[in-house]
Every structure is written in C-alpha cells, then in structure tokens.
C-alpha positions as protocol buffer text, in pm:
chain_id: "A"
residue {
  index: 1
  type: MET
  ca { x: 27883 y: 8916 z: 18027 }
}
residue {
  index: 2
  type: LYS
  ca { x: 27697 y: 9232 z: 17906 }
}
residue {
  index: 3
  type: SER
  ca { x: 27647 y: 9498 z: 18138 }
}
residue {
  index: 4
  type: ASN
  ca { x: 27297 y: 9613 z: 18236 }
}
residue {
  index: 5
  type: ASP
  ca { x: 27382 y: 9986 z: 18306 }
}
residue {
  index: 6
  type: TRP
  ca { x: 27048 y: 10129 z: 18141 }
}
residue {
  index: 7
  type: LYS
  ca { x: 27147 y: 10471 z: 18258 }
}
residue {
  index: 8
  type: GLY
  ca { x: 27459 y: 10493 z: 18009 }
}
residue {
  index: 9
  type: ARG
  ca { x: 27267 y: 10419 z: 17735 }
}
residue {
  index: 10
  type: LEU
  ca { x: 27154 y: 10692 z: 17477 }
}
residue {
  index: 11
  type: ASN
  ca { x: 26767 y: 10711 z: 17372 }
}
residue {
  index: 12
  type: VAL
  ca { x: 26744 y: 10331 z: 17371 }
}
residue {
  index: 13
  type: LEU
  ca { x: 26585 y: 10114 z: 17580 }
}
residue {
  index: 14
  type: TYR
  ca { x: 26516 y: 9795 z: 17411 }
}
residue {
  index: 15
  type: SER
  ca { x: 26625 y: 9705 z: 17114 }
}
residue {
  index: 16
  type: THR
  ca { x: 26462 y: 9336 z: 16876 }
}
residue {
  index: 17
  type: ASN
  ca { x: 26842 y: 9318 z: 16648 }
}
residue {
  index: 18
  type: PRO
  ca { x: 27062 y: 9096 z: 16832 }
}
residue {
  index: 19
  type: ASP
  ca { x: 27362 y: 9230 z: 16684 }
}
residue {
  index: 20
  type: PHE
  ca { x: 27285 y: 9615 z: 16820 }
}
residue {
  index: 21
  type: GLN
  ca { x: 27535 y: 9764 z: 16974 }
}
residue {
  index: 22
  type: TYR
  ca { x: 27422 y: 10095 z: 17277 }
}
residue {
  index: 23
  type: GLU
  ca { x: 27633 y: 10394 z: 17240 }
}
residue {
  index: 24
  type: TYR
  ca { x: 27728 y: 10521 z: 17514 }
}
residue {
  index: 25
  type: ASP
  ca { x: 27836 y: 10878 z: 17652 }
}
residue {
  index: 26
  type: GLU
  ca { x: 28183 y: 10839 z: 17726 }
}
residue {
  index: 27
  type: THR
  ca { x: 28381 y: 11153 z: 17710 }
}
residue {
  index: 28
  type: PRO
  ca { x: 28726 y: 11126 z: 17784 }
}
residue {
  index: 29
  type: GLU
  ca { x: 28949 y: 11330 z: 18019 }
}
residue {
  index: 30
  type: ALA
  ca { x: 29144 y: 11587 z: 17884 }
}
residue {
  index: 31
  type: GLU
  ca { x: 29535 y: 11515 z: 17939 }
}
residue {
  index: 32
  type: THR
  ca { x: 29663 y: 11812 z: 18192 }
}
residue {
  index: 33
  type: LEU
  ca { x: 29837 y: 12087 z: 18024 }
}
residue {
  index: 34
  type: ALA
  ca { x: 30184 y: 12174 z: 18148 }
}
residue {
  index: 35
  type: PRO
  ca { x: 30177 y: 12481 z: 18431 }
}
residue {
  index: 36
  type: GLY
  ca { x: 30358 y: 12730 z: 18281 }
}
residue {
  index: 37
  type: GLN
  ca { x: 30056 y: 12671 z: 17950 }
}
residue {
  index: 38
  type: GLN
  ca { x: 29733 y: 12694 z: 18184 }
}
residue {
  index: 39
  type: LYS
  ca { x: 29561 y: 13018 z: 18151 }
}
residue {
  index: 40
  type: LEU
  ca { x: 29413 y: 13050 z: 18460 }
}
residue {
  index: 41
  type: ARG
  ca { x: 29159 y: 13295 z: 18609 }
}
residue {
  index: 42
  type: VAL
  ca { x: 29097 y: 13410 z: 18949 }
}
residue {
  index: 43
  type: GLN
  ca { x: 28801 y: 13584 z: 19040 }
}
residue {
  index: 44
  type: ILE
  ca { x: 28639 y: 13674 z: 19354 }
}
residue {
  index: 45
  type: GLU
  ca { x: 28246 y: 13659 z: 19383 }
}
residue {
  index: 46
  type: LYS
  ca { x: 27975 y: 13676 z: 19622 }
}
residue {
  index: 47
  type: LYS
  ca { x: 27597 y: 13611 z: 19411 }
}
residue {
  index: 48
  type: GLY
  ca { x: 27429 y: 13327 z: 19496 }
}
residue {
  index: 49
  type: ARG
  ca { x: 27611 y: 13228 z: 19826 }
}
residue {
  index: 50
  type: GLY
  ca { x: 27434 y: 13392 z: 20084 }
}
residue {
  index: 51
  type: GLY
  ca { x: 27678 y: 13697 z: 20102 }
}
residue {
  index: 52
  type: LYS
  ca { x: 27986 y: 13458 z: 20126 }
}
residue {
  index: 53
  type: THR
  ca { x: 28253 y: 13597 z: 19974 }
}
residue {
  index: 54
  type: VAL
  ca { x: 28467 y: 13270 z: 19759 }
}
residue {
  index: 55
  type: THR
  ca { x: 28792 y: 13297 z: 19569 }
}
residue {
  index: 56
  type: ILE
  ca { x: 28713 y: 13122 z: 19191 }
}
residue {
  index: 57
  type: VAL
  ca { x: 28995 y: 13011 z: 19007 }
}
residue {
  index: 58
  type: ARG
  ca { x: 28885 y: 12919 z: 18642 }
}
residue {
  index: 59
  type: GLY
  ca { x: 29062 y: 12771 z: 18337 }
}
residue {
  index: 60
  type: PHE
  ca { x: 29218 y: 12421 z: 18443 }
}
residue {
  index: 61
  type: VAL
  ca { x: 29245 y: 12211 z: 18134 }
}
residue {
  index: 62
  type: GLY
  ca { x: 29335 y: 11877 z: 18224 }
}
residue {
  index: 63
  type: LYS
  ca { x: 29240 y: 11522 z: 18455 }
}
residue {
  index: 64
  type: ASP
  ca { x: 28992 y: 11578 z: 18767 }
}
residue {
  index: 65
  type: ASP
  ca { x: 29273 y: 11430 z: 19008 }
}
residue {
  index: 66
  type: ASP
  ca { x: 29525 y: 11697 z: 18884 }
}
residue {
  index: 67
  type: LEU
  ca { x: 29230 y: 11968 z: 19014 }
}
residue {
  index: 68
  type: LYS
  ca { x: 29209 y: 11853 z: 19344 }
}
residue {
  index: 69
  type: SER
  ca { x: 29546 y: 11838 z: 19398 }
}
residue {
  index: 70
  type: LEU
  ca { x: 29628 y: 12202 z: 19301 }
}
residue {
  index: 71
  type: ALA
  ca { x: 29253 y: 12266 z: 19512 }
}
residue {
  index: 72
  type: ARG
  ca { x: 29415 y: 12138 z: 19762 }
}
residue {
  index: 73
  type: LEU
  ca { x: 29804 y: 12246 z: 19761 }
}
residue {
  index: 74
  type: LEU
  ca { x: 29552 y: 12643 z: 19769 }
}
residue {
  index: 75
  type: LYS
  ca { x: 29325 y: 12513 z: 20041 }
}
residue {
  index: 76
  type: ASN
  ca { x: 29618 y: 12420 z: 20286 }
}
residue {
  index: 77
  type: ARG
  ca { x: 29882 y: 12759 z: 20160 }
}
residue {
  index: 78
  type: CYS
  ca { x: 29575 y: 12960 z: 20215 }
}
residue {
  index: 79
  type: GLY
  ca { x: 29460 y: 12813 z: 20571 }
}
residue {
  index: 80
  type: VAL
  ca { x: 29063 y: 12829 z: 20453 }
}
residue {
  index: 81
  type: GLY
  ca { x: 28858 y: 12575 z: 20356 }
}
residue {
  index: 82
  type: GLY
  ca { x: 28653 y: 12496 z: 19973 }
}
residue {
  index: 83
  type: SER
  ca { x: 28608 y: 12270 z: 19657 }
}
residue {
  index: 84
  type: THR
  ca { x: 28589 y: 12176 z: 19338 }
}
residue {
  index: 85
  type: LYS
  ca { x: 28271 y: 12202 z: 19102 }
}
residue {
  index: 86
  type: ASP
  ca { x: 28285 y: 12225 z: 18762 }
}
residue {
  index: 87
  type: GLY
  ca { x: 28607 y: 12248 z: 18686 }
}
residue {
  index: 88
  type: GLU
  ca { x: 28642 y: 12511 z: 18918 }
}
residue {
  index: 89
  type: ILE
  ca { x: 28807 y: 12614 z: 19248 }
}
residue {
  index: 90
  type: LEU
  ca { x: 28610 y: 12750 z: 19553 }
}
residue {
  index: 91
  type: ILE
  ca { x: 28796 y: 12856 z: 19781 }
}
residue {
  index: 92
  type: GLN
  ca { x: 28610 y: 13035 z: 20032 }
}
residue {
  index: 93
  type: GLY
  ca { x: 28694 y: 13422 z: 20102 }
}
residue {
  index: 94
  type: GLU
  ca { x: 28878 y: 13694 z: 19955 }
}
residue {
  index: 95
  type: LEU
  ca { x: 29227 y: 13594 z: 19879 }
}
residue {
  index: 96
  type: LYS
  ca { x: 29267 y: 13669 z: 19505 }
}
residue {
  index: 97
  type: GLU
  ca { x: 29599 y: 13793 z: 19602 }
}
residue {
  index: 98
  type: LYS
  ca { x: 29751 y: 13480 z: 19821 }
}
residue {
  index: 99
  type: VAL
  ca { x: 29625 y: 13238 z: 19522 }
}
residue {
  index: 100
  type: LEU
  ca { x: 29765 y: 13482 z: 19247 }
}
residue {
  index: 101
  type: GLY
  ca { x: 30126 y: 13468 z: 19461 }
}
residue {
  index: 102
  type: ILE
  ca { x: 30067 y: 13047 z: 19501 }
}
residue {
  index: 103
  type: LEU
  ca { x: 30009 y: 13011 z: 19180 }
}
residue {
  index: 104
  type: ARG
  ca { x: 30279 y: 13188 z: 19001 }
}
residue {
  index: 105
  type: GLU
  ca { x: 30506 y: 13014 z: 19324 }
}
residue {
  index: 106
  type: SER
  ca { x: 30410 y: 12678 z: 19146 }
}
residue {
  index: 107
  type: GLY
  ca { x: 30454 y: 12756 z: 18803 }
}
residue {
  index: 108
  type: TYR
  ca { x: 30131 y: 12874 z: 18670 }
}
residue {
  index: 109
  type: THR
  ca { x: 30249 y: 13205 z: 18520 }
}
residue {
  index: 110
  type: ASN
  ca { x: 29993 y: 13290 z: 18291 }
}
residue {
  index: 111
  type: SER
  ca { x: 29716 y: 13365 z: 18576 }
}
residue {
  index: 112
  type: LYS
  ca { x: 29604 y: 13682 z: 18632 }
}
C-alpha cells in the first residue's frame, strides 16, 4: 500500500507518470560518538529568555535519545529543570562549573 503522506514529498504535488517515485527528505541520524570523542561546550546565556539565566551544552554529536539521556543525567544531578532543543541541552540556572564537573565524571573529557 502506498503512503499518502503528502507533507514529506519534495517539490511535487502530483505526477501523471505511473512510474514516478517521490523524493522524501529523510536524513539519517548520526551515530553517537564515544564520550571521550565528544567536544562539548558549556555556556551561560541570558539573552532572549526574559532575564532568566540558562546553562547551555552545545556540540553533542549523536542520536536524539542519547542527547535526552545526557540531559536527564545533568538535570537530575543538578536538581533543576531543563530541556533539549535543536541539538542543545538547556539547564535552568547558572551551573556551568557543576555541569562541567558532571560531564568530566561521565567521561566527556574534551568539555570546556
């Protein structure tokens, strides 16, 4: 049975060619690198967040599930809330040194 998911088709709504194959925009997820090979950067931001301070972890290469599990670890160990968005981990509060310590304990040695 053919898929009728028209939202995933690229630049073609309808074709009269019976042998036409639609192109779908599917990008495979990158394999997760080992913790020692990850180059994570930890930064503190206030801009555009209503005056709230957020600690951001950038540079994670891997699957979304692994990113979410790392975010869960950081949030639990810091005792704060947060989320993942666009390949970044957002931790509520100014916790740069604590996050760096947790990352280094977990094997992410290239973290700054």
